[in-house]
Each structure stands twice: as C-alpha cells, then as structure tokens.
C-alpha positions in Angstrom: 27.6 -8.9 -59.8 26.2 -5.9 -58.9 22.6 -4.2 -59.8 21.6 -0.6 -59.2 18.6 1.0 -57.7 17.3 4.2 -57.1 17.0 5.6 -53.6 14.0 8.6 -52.9 14.2 10.2 -49.8 11.5 12.1 -48.7 13.1 14.4 -46.5 9.8 16.3 -46.0 8.8 13.5 -43.6 11.5 13.9 -41.7 10.6 15.3 -37.6 10.6 19.2 -37.8 13.9 20.6 -37.8 15.7 17.2 -38.9 16.7 16.1 -42.3 17.9 12.7 -43.3 21.7 12.0 -42.2 24.2 12.9 -44.7 25.1 9.5 -45.6 21.9 8.6 -46.9 21.2 10.2 -50.5 19.0 10.4 -53.1 19.6 8.9 -56.5 21.2 5.9 -58.0 23.3 3.5 -55.5 24.8 0.0 -56.6 24.1 -3.0 -54.5 26.0 -6.2 -54.7 23.7 -9.2 -54.8 25.6 -11.6 -53.3 25.6 -9.5 -50.3 22.1 -9.0 -50.4 21.2 -12.4 -50.6 23.3 -13.2 -47.6 21.5 -10.4 -45.2 18.1 -11.6 -46.6 19.1 -15.4 -45.0 19.9 -13.7 -41.9 17.0 -11.0 -41.8 14.7 -14.1 -42.4 16.1 -16.5 -39.3 13.8 -16.2 -36.3 16.0 -15.5 -33.0 14.0 -17.6 -31.2 12.4 -21.0 -32.7 12.8 -24.9 -32.3 14.0 -27.0 -34.9 16.3 -26.9 -37.9 16.0 -27.1 -41.5 18.1 -26.4 -44.9 15.2 -23.6 -45.5 17.9 -21.0 -44.1 20.3 -21.6 -46.8 17.3 -21.6 -49.3 16.6 -17.8 -48.2 20.1 -17.3 -49.7 19.7 -18.7 -53.0 15.9 -19.0 -54.0 16.0 -15.7 -55.6 19.6 -16.0 -58.1 17.2 -17.2 -61.2 14.7 -14.0 -60.4 16.8 -11.3 -61.7 17.8 -10.4 -65.5 21.0 -9.6 -66.4 20.9 -6.1 -66.8 22.8 -3.8 -64.5 19.3 -2.5 -63.0 17.3 -4.3 -60.2 14.9 -5.7 -62.4 12.9 -9.4 -62.3 12.3 -11.7 -65.2 9.4 -12.1 -66.9 8.9 -15.4 -65.3 9.2 -14.2 -61.8 6.9 -11.2 -62.4 4.5 -13.7 -63.5 4.3 -16.2 -60.2 1.1 -16.2 -58.1 0.0 -13.5 -55.8 1.1 -15.6 -52.7 4.6 -16.1 -54.3 5.0 -12.6 -55.4 4.3 -11.3 -52.0 7.2 -13.6 -50.4 9.6 -12.3 -53.0 8.3 -8.6 -52.7 8.8 -8.8 -48.9 12.6 -10.7 -48.6 13.4 -7.9 -51.6 12.1 -4.8 -49.5 13.7 -6.3 -46.0 17.1 -6.9 -48.0 17.7 -4.2 -50.1 16.3 -1.6 -47.4 18.4 -3.0 -44.6 21.4 -3.4 -46.9 21.4 0.3 -47.7 20.6 1.2 -44.0 23.2 -0.6 -42.2 25.3 0.8 -44.6 24.3 4.2 -44.4 23.6 4.2 -40.6 26.6 2.3 -39.7 23.9 -0.2 -37.7 25.0 -3.6 -35.6 23.2 -6.3 -36.4 19.7 -5.5 -36.4 17.1 -7.7 -34.5 13.5 -8.6 -34.9 10.9 -6.1 -33.8 8.7 -8.5 -32.1 11.5 -10.3 -30.3 13.0 -7.4 -29.1 9.6 -6.5 -27.4 9.3 -9.5 -25.7 12.5 -9.6 -24.5 12.3 -6.3 -23.0 9.1 -7.2 -21.4 10.5 -10.4 -19.7 13.8 -8.3 -18.7 11.7 -4.9 -17.3 7.9 -6.7 -16.1 6.4 -4.1 -18.5 3.1 -4.9 -20.1 2.3 -4.4 -23.9 -1.2 -4.2 -25.5 0.0 -4.5 -28.9 2.3 -7.0 -30.3 0.0 -8.6 -33.1 1.5 -9.7 -36.6 -0.6 -7.5 -38.4 -2.3 -4.0 -38.1 -1.5 -0.8 -35.6 -0.6 -3.3 -32.7 2.2 -4.5 -34.9 5.9 -4.7 -33.8 8.5 -2.9 -36.2 10.3 -5.2 -38.5 13.7 -4.2 -36.8 15.1 -2.7 -34.1 19.0 -1.7 -34.7 21.8 0.0 -32.8 24.4 2.0 -34.4 28.1 2.3 -33.6 27.6 5.7 -32.1 24.8 4.6 -30.0 21.5 5.6 -31.5 18.6 3.5 -31.7 16.9 2.6 -34.8 13.4 1.4 -35.8 12.4 0.4 -39.2 9.4 -0.8 -40.8 10.3 -2.7 -44.4 7.5 -3.0 -47.3 7.5 -4.4 -51.1 5.9 -4.7 -53.7 5.5 -5.4 -57.4 2.4 -3.2 -58.1 2.4 0.3 -59.2 3.2 3.8 -57.2 -0.2 4.1 -55.8 -0.1 0.6 -54.0 3.1 1.6 -52.8 2.1 4.5 -51.2 -0.9 2.5 -49.6 2.3 0.3 -48.0 3.9 3.6 -46.5 0.6 4.9 -45.1 0.1 1.2 -43.1 4.0 1.4 -42.3 3.6 4.8 -40.6 1.3 3.1 -38.0 2.9 -0.2 -37.9 6.1 1.4 -36.8 4.7 3.5 -33.9 5.1 1.1 -31.6 8.9 1.3 -29.8 10.2 5.1 -28.8 13.7 5.7 -27.1 14.7 8.7 -24.9 15.6 11.3 -27.1 19.3 11.8 -26.3 19.8 8.4 -28.2 16.8 8.3 -30.6 18.3 7.7 -34.1 16.1 7.0 -37.2 12.3 5.6 -37.4 12.0 4.4 -41.0 9.6 3.2 -43.0 10.8 2.0 -46.5 9.4 0.5 -49.5 10.6 -1.0 -52.2 8.4 -1.1 -55.7 10.2 -4.0 -57.7 9.9 -3.5 -61.5 10.6 -6.5 -64.0 11.1 -6.7 -67.3 7.3 -6.0 -68.4 6.7 -3.8 -66.0 6.2 0.1 -66.8 8.3 1.1 -64.2 11.6 0.8 -62.7 12.7 -0.5 -59.3 12.9 2.3 -56.7 13.4 2.4 -52.7 11.3 5.0 -51.1 12.4 6.0 -47.4 10.6 8.3 -45.1 11.0 9.1 -41.5 7.4 10.5 -40.4 6.6 11.8 -36.8 5.6 8.5 -34.4 3.2 8.2 -31.9 4.7 5.3 -29.7 2.8 3.3 -27.0 5.7 1.3 -26.1 8.9 3.7 -24.4 12.0 2.5 -23.6 13.5 4.5 -20.7 16.9 5.6 -19.9 17.7 2.8 -17.2 16.3 0.6 -19.4 18.5 1.1 -22.4 21.1 -1.5 -21.0 18.8 -4.3 -20.9 17.4 -2.9 -24.5 20.8 -3.4 -25.6 21.3 -6.8 -24.2 18.1 -7.9 -26.0 19.6 -6.8 -29.4 22.7 -8.6 -29.2 21.0 -12.0 -27.9 18.7 -11.9 -30.7 21.8 -11.5 -33.1 23.6 -14.2 -31.2 20.8 -16.7 -31.2 20.5 -15.9 -34.9 24.3 -17.2 -35.7 23.7 -20.0 -33.8 20.8 -20.9 -35.7 22.2 -20.5 -39.0 25.0 -22.4 -38.0 23.1 -25.4 -36.9 22.8 -24.9 -33.1 19.4 -24.7 -32.3 19.2 -26.1 -28.9 22.1 -22.7 -28.1 20.4 -20.4 -29.9 17.2 -21.2 -27.7 19.2 -20.8 -24.5 20.4 -17.7 -25.8 17.4 -15.9 -27.0 15.5 -17.0 -24.4 18.0 -17.4 -20.8 15.3 -17.2 -18.6 12.5 -19.9 -19.6 10.9 -21.6 -22.7 10.0 -17.8 -24.0 12.0 -14.7 -24.6 9.8 -12.7 -22.2 9.9 -15.5 -19.3 10.2 -13.9 -15.7 11.3 -15.1 -12.4 8.2 -16.7 -10.7 7.2 -17.9 -7.3 6.5 -21.5 -6.0 6.2 -24.3 -8.2 6.2 -22.2 -11.2 9.5 -21.1 -10.4 10.8 -24.9 -9.7 9.6 -25.5 -13.0 11.0 -22.1 -14.8 14.3 -23.4 -13.1 14.2 -27.1 -14.4 13.4 -25.6 -17.7 16.8 -23.4 -18.2 18.8 -26.1 -16.5 17.4 -28.7 -19.2 17.9 -26.2 -22.2 21.5 -25.6 -20.6 22.0 -29.4 -20.9 21.0 -29.4 -24.2 23.2 -26.9 -25.4 26.1 -28.5 -23.6 25.2 -32.0 -26.0 25.2 -30.2 -29.0 28.3 -28.7 -28.9 30.1 -31.9 -27.7 28.5 -33.5 -30.7 30.0 -31.2 -33.2 33.4 -30.8 -32.2 35.1 -31.9 -35.1 32.5 -30.7 -37.2 34.5 -27.7 -39.1 32.6 -25.6 -41.5 35.4 -23.2 -42.5 38.4 -21.4 -41.5 38.6 -22.9 -37.9 34.8 -22.0 -37.8 32.5 -24.5 -36.1 28.9 -25.0 -38.1 27.7 -26.3 -41.4 28.2 -25.8 -45.2 26.4 -26.7 -48.3 26.6 -26.7 -52.0 23.5 -26.4 -54.2 23.0 -26.9 -58.0 21.8 -23.8 -59.8 20.3 -24.7 -63.0 19.3 -22.4 -65.5 20.9 -19.2 -64.5 21.2 -17.8 -68.2 19.8 -14.5 -67.3 21.6 -13.6 -64.4 25.4 -14.9 -65.4 25.0 -16.1 -69.3 25.4 -20.0 -68.1 28.8 -19.0 -66.4 27.6 -20.1 -62.7 26.2 -23.3 -61.6 26.7 -23.7 -58.0 26.3 -21.7 -54.8 28.7 -22.9 -51.9 27.1 -21.4 -48.5 28.8 -21.8 -45.0 28.1 -20.9 -41.5 30.0 -21.2 -38.7 30.9 -19.9 -34.9 34.2 -19.7 -33.4 35.5 -22.1 -31.0 36.3 -19.2 -28.9 32.2 -18.2 -28.3 31.8 -22.5 -27.8 34.3 -22.4 -25.1 32.6 -19.3 -23.3 29.2 -20.7 -23.5 30.6 -24.2 -22.1 31.9 -22.7 -19.1 29.2 -20.2 -18.6 27.7 -18.7 -15.0 24.4 -19.6 -13.9 21.5 -19.6 -15.9 19.3 -19.6 -13.0 18.9 -15.8 -13.1 18.6 -13.0 -15.6 21.9 -11.8 -16.7 23.5 -9.7 -19.5 25.5 -11.6 -22.4 28.3 -10.3 -21.1 28.0 -11.7 -17.1 26.6 -14.8 -18.7 28.8 -15.9 -21.0 31.8 -13.2 -21.3 30.7 -11.5 -24.5 30.8 -8.1 -24.7 28.4 -6.1 -27.3 31.0 -4.6 -29.3 31.9 -8.0 -30.1 29.0 -8.6 -32.1 29.9 -5.9 -34.4 28.3 -6.5 -37.9 31.6 -6.6 -41.0 30.0 -7.1 -44.4 32.2 -7.7 -47.7 31.2 -8.4 -51.4 32.9 -8.4 -54.8 32.5 -10.6 -57.7 30.4 -13.5 -56.8 31.1 -14.0 -53.3 30.2 -12.2 -50.5 30.8 -12.7 -46.4 29.0 -11.7 -43.1 30.3 -11.9 -39.8 29.7 -10.5 -36.1 32.9 -9.7 -35.0 35.1 -13.0 -34.5 32.2 -14.7 -33.1 29.9 -15.6 -36.4 30.8 -15.8 -39.9 28.7 -16.7 -42.8 30.1 -16.7 -46.7 28.1 -17.2 -50.0 30.2 -18.3 -53.2 28.4 -18.4 -56.7 30.6 -20.8 -58.6 
C-alpha cells in the first residue's frame, strides 16, 4: 500500500559551502502508508502528560479514508471538503508524518523527540533559562530534535497545507524563524530542516509535494559540548516515555519523562521544597510499580506487555476497493524493560537512563518495516508497535 510523493530539495537554502546529504534526493519517492500512519501515532503522542486514552490508536487509523486509490498521495473529495479546523489538523499531521518518514530514513535518525519537551528537560538538567518556549511565534521550539546513528544532531520544523504554493511559501518563511531556537556544537551539528507538505486532492489543480529547506539559523539557545550527554538523555527519555504511554503505562511514562518531579524541568531544591519534590518522585515510582504489577499478564503480542485493539473500518472504497474492513494495532514493551524499571536505582537525584534503569541509548535504536497492509515500528528490543489492515 504505497503512494508516490514529489520531494523538492531547495539546495540553495543550505548554509554556504554545504549541500543536502547524498541520501536526500529530489524527485518522486514512494511512501508506505501503514508505516507513515504508525509514525504519525508515535509522533503525536506527547512524551509527558497525565492519563491515557484510545486517542493514540485513533491517530493510526483516522486518515485511512482520506486517501484515494491512485498511486500518488491524494486526498478524496470528502476530506478535501472538511471544515478549516479539521483540514488544518490533517495537514499538520500529514506534514509531520511524511516529512519525518522521509527524514528518519534518509538521515538515519534514532527516535525523534518533541522539541518543547527537549528544551524543558535540558533546562532542568543544566539549570539554564530560556525566554522563548511559546507554542506559536518566534519563541516556539522546533517540532522535533533527533540524534542520528553517527552522533549528529538534527532540528526539524514541519508544516502542512492543502492550499496553493503561495501559502506553502508563507509556512516555510514562518518555519525558518520557529526552528531557530536550538543550536548544537559545530562538530556534531547536523541538518536544521524546515519541511512543508502541500497535499493535493481529487479536485485540486496541483499534486502533492514535500519541500525541504535548511536555511541559516540565528539560535538563542545553545547546547554546549559538555551538555551533550544530558541532551542525549533527554532524547532517549522522551522516546522511552512515548513508548510507555502508547503501551498503556502512563504512570511509568511520567516517571521516565520527568524523573526529578512533576514536570520535565524540575530541579533539585532546598528545605521544604526539596522535601516535597522527593515525596513527589517517590510517589510516582510507587504508582509505576503498581502499574506494572497490575499488567503482569497483559500480553500484547509476541511476548511484549501492552495493549491491542481492533477497529472496524467501514467505507474504505477508495483506498482498498473494499478489501480492507479492520485495523488491528498493538503496542507493547518488553518484559526485560519492566524488570529493569522495577529494580531501578534511586530517583532522588537526576541520573541518566543508563544509571537509573540500565537502559543505554543504543538500545532505543529506531527500526521500521512495512510491506503490503502491515507495518512495524520498534525501539530496539524494548518497544514494538504494529498495524495490520485486514
């Protein structure tokens, strides 16, 4: 179940003396739709929040009716006629999903993390301050921060629209400002991408196109060389927290995403405030332990512990000629990870994941496979998600 999408690299926007990596090419590229949907569900799940619901699963299947049966990426007339609010959500999700699908493959990325969470986590780790951090405008953090397998850091801002190319240009202009909020040492600095997906439909006068730029930044927040281990820990924590959240372990996700208190940016304090912080941390660990104990026999698939759900999907006439009627989605974490978290060291003061629960960063390696009507996304052997269209 593949769809073709035109990729346009604006090489002239890359910093002087550089060019896009050889793995990134202009022209038509094929995208496996179940794999993209699986990635959208992962990317749109916040690393840190309270509660759990089936909305994460809905992220995987809500757009199956949106695509026509043609071999290019194209929306049906019904989805193109949605009201402006729903069209914006679809465009944003597709902008993230297809851009990050392309970039995770071409840049060999490990699991990306939400940019806002990254900044909050780093501030708590280093004691730095940041005057930006709004959800919109020039102070907005970039959508994603990611580390590739060679140790380079990448910053990505994603946009999406169903309007014409003039609006897409405006989005790219805005994205150049919004991604200029995090900078890494030059020795480990990777791409700083702004990507905008223009989504065509059955009734539009244009085809879908993903435009990618790498303009010069003016970054107010700098990650120093001696802070890189903390930065890596922030990314790994964010990825593991999302995995726990999707597998149905919100208390354990909160413990990993905010190890020092109620929020990712919590710091060691003094006096009564420090006593309150420690009490909060210990309460969170107790809730995590109870959560794991209650799920001891909740096998999701293949020995992973988590949850599975099956959706009826009526009306997939365009996408599959009526051949697909259901979607089964499973999310699970390994028994090994649960055991490590249950015998964890102290949470009273900040440690890396490796010191705290014995999880090294390379164990969260991003692996994605997809063919036909199924796809799988995994973080090493610690987490696995799968979608099957039946």
